[in-house]
N, C-alpha and C positions, 0 to 999 in steps of 0.2 A: 443500020446494026447501031449507031449511037442512040436512035430513038427509042429501040428495044431495051438497050441497057440503061437509058435513062428511066423508062417506065419500071423495069427492073428495080433500080434503085429507090424509087418512090413506093414500091411494094413492100420491099424487104430493108426499109432504111436502118434497123438496128442492126442487121447482120452486115452491111454494107459498111456502116460506121465502123463496126467491131473489126472488119477486115481493113480498113483504112487506118485504123490505129495501131494494128499490128503491123502493117506495112510501113506505115511511118516510123513507129519505133526501129524496125528492121534498116529502113534507110538512114536514119541518124546514126544508128549503131555501128553501120557499115562504114559511114564517114569517119566516126570517132577512132575506130580500131584501125583504120587505115592511116590516119593523122598520128596516132600515139604509137603505133608499132613502126612507122616510118621512123619517126624521131628517137625514140627510147630504146628500141632493139640494139641499135647500132652504136647507141651510148652506153647501154649496159654491158654489150660485148667487149666495148673499148676499155672500160672501167674495171671490168673483171680481169682482162689482161693487164692493165697495170696494178692489179692486186690492190685496187682502192676497197675502202669501206663501203658498205651498203651499195654494191653495184647495180642490183636490181631493184631497188627500194622505188625509185621513181616510177619504174613499169608498173610495179605492183599497186600503187598508189594511182598512177595515171589512168589506168585501164578503166576502173571502176566509175572515176570522177568523170570520164570523158563520155562513157556510155550514158551514165546518168543524166548528164547536161544534153548531150545531143540526141539520145535516143527518146527522152520524154521532150525534147523539142520537136522531133519528129512526130512524135505521137499528138503532141497539141496542135501542131500546125495543118493537120489534114483537114480536108473540106467535111463538114461544111462551114469550118472558120473561114471568117473573110480573106481574101488573098493579102490585104495590106496587113491584117493580123499575122498571117503566116509567115510572112516575109520579116517583120518586126521581131517575131519570136526566134526566127533562126540568125538574124543580126546579133542580136543579145546572147543568144545561147553560144554561138559559135566565137563571139567575140569573148565571152566568159571562158570558155575553153581554152582559148588562146592564152588568155591571162592565167590560167592554171598551168598550161604548159610553160611560160616565162618564169613562173615562181617556183615550180617543182624543185629545181636544184638549190633552193633557199629554204623558203618557209615549208614546202612539201617536205624536204627531207628534216628539216626541224621537227614537222608533225611525227615523223617516224622515230626519230630520236627520242622524242618524249614518251612514244609508246614502248620503246625499249628500255628507256631510263626515267621512270616518272618523277624521281626526284629532281630531274632537269626542267619539269614542266614548265612551260612559260618562258624559258631561256631563249636567247639566239645564240644558236649552235652554228649555224651556217648564213650569217648575216647577209642582205641584200642590200648593196650600197645604192646610192643614187642612180648610178650608171646602169646596174643590173635593172632596177624598177623602170628606167627609161627604156631598155631593151625589152623588158617584158610588156610596156606599153605598146611599143612598137608590134609585137607580134598579136597583141589584142586587135590593133587597129585593122592590121591584115586579115586577121581570121574573121573580124565582123564584117569585113568587106565580102568575104567570100560568101558569108551567111545571104547575101541578097540574091544570086543565082541559086543557092540550094534551096532557098524558100520558094523562088518561083517554080524551079523544076520539080519540087516535091509534088506538087498539086497534079502535075503532068504524068509522072511517072507511076503514082497512085492510082490513077484512072487506067493508065497501062496496064499495071499489075491486076487490077479488076478484070479487065478484059482479058488477059492470059491465064486466069485462074481456073478457068472450066467450070464445070458443073458442080464440082465439089467445093468450089470457092476457098480454095487454099493455094498460097503462093508457091509456084512452082518454080522450074528452072528459067522459064520466059520472065516471070514477075522478077526473080533475083538479078537477071542480067539488067532488066530496067532499073531496078533500084541502084545496082552499082555504077550508075552514072555519078553518083557522088564521090567516087574514089578520086578522080582526077582533081577535082577541088581542094584535095588537102595537100596537094604538092606544093603548092605556094607557101601557106603557113609552114610547111616543114622546111623549106628551104630558108625561110627567115629564121625561124627558131634555130635551126643548125648554125646559121651565119652569124647571128647576133648573140646566142647564148652558149648552146651545149659545145661548140667547137672550142670556146674559151674556158668553160669550166673544166674541161678535160686537160687543159695544159699543164697545169701543177703535177697533177698524178702522173701523167706521161713523162714529163721531164724527170721526175724523181726515179720512178720505176725504169727507166730507160737507162739512167746513170748506174743504178744498182746492178741493173742485168748485165751491163757492158762490163762493169768492174768485174764480175764474175766470169766473163766470157773472155772477149778479145781485147778489152780495154776499153777505156771511156774515151768517146769522140769529142773533139774541140768544139763541134756545135752544140753539144748537150750540156757542157758544164765548163767552169772556169779553171785556171791552172792551179789555184787555191783550193778548189773543191776537189780536183783530181788527186792531189797530192795527199789530202787528207781521207779520202775514200779509199785509196791504194793502201795506206797504212793500215785501215781497217777490213780490208776486203776478206782476209782469212776468217772473221767474225761473222761474215753474213750468210744467212740461210738462204735457201732456195726459195722459202715460203716467208713473205712478209705482208704487211698490211701498210697500205699509205693513208694516212689521216690528214686531211686539209684542215689546218689550224686558221690561217687568214689567206685572204685573197682579194685583190684589188682589179676589177675589169678594165678601168682606165688605163690607157698608156702611162707609163710602161706598166705591163701585167706583173705585180708584184704578188708574190704567194709565200706563203710559209708552210712547209710540209713536214709531218713526224712520219717516219718509217720505222716501224716496230717490227723486229724479227723475232722467231722462234724462241731464241735463246735469250730474250728480255733485253737485247741490245736496242736502244731507241736513238736514232738520228733526226735531229732537228735541221732541215735543209731550206736554204732562202732560193726562191725562183724568181727569176726577173727575165722577163719575154722569153719563155721556153728554156731557160738555161739555168742551170745548179750553179749558183753563185758561191755559196759557201755552206757547209754543214758542220755541226758540232755535236759531240757526244751528250745527248739530253740526258741519257739514263744515268750517267755518272754525275751529271749536275744535280739531278733528283736526288740522287742516293745521299749526295753531301747536304743538300737542304733538308732532306727528312731527317739525316743524322743530327744536325745541329737542333732541329726539332724536338727529337726525342730527348738530347741530352738537356734541353731547356725543360723538358717536362720532369725529368729525373732530378735535376740538380737546382733547377732555377737560373742557370747561367745563361743570360739573354745576348750577351756582346756577340757572338758570332751570328745570330740572328739580325741583329741591330746592323750589323756591318753590311750584311747581305740586303736589308732594306734600302740602305744609305746609297749603295751601289745601284740600286734599282733592279737588283735580281729577282727578289720576291716581294710579295706584299702580304701581310698578316692584318687580320681584324681582330678587334678586342675580343670578340665571341670565341675565337679560337685560342687566344692567349688564355681566356679563363678556363677552356677546357682542359687545356694542356696543363695548367696548373692543378685542376681538379682530379684529372687521371693519372698524374706523374707517378703517383704509388704504384699504379698498376704495372708500369713498364719496367724493363730491365735493360741492361747494357748490351745484352746478346740477344739478337733477332735476325730473322730473315724477311727480306722485303722484295715483292716482286709486281711488276706491272699487272694490273688485273684486269683493266677494261678501259677503253677510249672510245669515245665518239667526238668528231671534229677536233677542237682544240680543249675539250674536257677529258682528263685522265684520272682514273682512279688506282690508287696505289696501297696494296695491302702489305701490313707489317705483322707478322707472327713471332711475339717474344717467346724466349725457352721458358717460361713461367705460364705459356698457355693464353696470355691476354693477346687479343687480337685488335689491330686497329686499322681504318681505312679511312685514306683522306683523299680530296677532291680538289686537284689543281686545274687551274685554266689559265688562257692566255699567254703573252710573251712579253718579258721586259716591261714590266715586271710578271712573273708568273704569280698568279694569285693562288696562294694556299686557302682555299674557300671555308673547308671545315674538316673535320676529323670525327669519327663515331668509333667505339670501342665495345667490344663484347667479350666475353669469357667463352 
């Protein structure tokens, strides 16, 4: 049978190569989807439960990237490519896919944030620390190692798929079962990615969301927050809405895992909470702070009185740049003492605040960071 199949391939080499390329792409795509779905679907579901920002973004970005890398690796690695080249292609492609998976919670989310907020293009919204890059490197190495058996097995299963394809030379169930041999090889990178990165990046969101949800129901548990944060949150519990969004401002993967989370409620209340080792240690009313800072900013624009702002700068609460000062001086005549301010949008630690003055003038300011909070710029329009 092998001899007749071999002769068939000699006579119809163009058709066979086309078949191999299609099945190779399918082989790689099956592996890629298994890997991505096993990691990112549970991650997205968890983040959605914690009402985190962009819970599905990594999944939406990861699927096409993984299929692009592994699908085309499978297409390129099919016979008549030399075996050593096929293995090299798979080691490179699977390693690169592992790197993408390791960096999705950081540079991947940065890219999504840039698409949603083009004015932040190039800014580090979700910065990757040295520890995060090291863990991403480990995922890369493990994934690259898996590329070796994937490259070897592809040559075997594409041959089997051809023999199972029948007279119409289309991949049927027998071919798909053979190609699905790539699925188990996704489990090791999945385990490493969850253990090294994804279980940690969920911690600050989970701690913040659980604490808020508990304060709305049966009370906050000791293991989820400190006594100081419980007392503060209990005072604000009546102001909490059922729907809120958790924004990751800062996070450090190395022990102790320290994070800063903004919790924005539908009624425009924003809490800024410090999380250490999965426990909410301290929260403060960040929205009231911002209203005070912005009020002093507007007062400076109207009257030129800078002393309150200088006091805030000296205390390390805010940071202003010279361009913003010049803008306030230029647009101060457009402002009025009566206005309404609201939290317009936020991505990571970058928040936009919109102010509507009673004369119709509108001002939008971008704030970022923590102690000092940087008031980066303001724009205005009628």
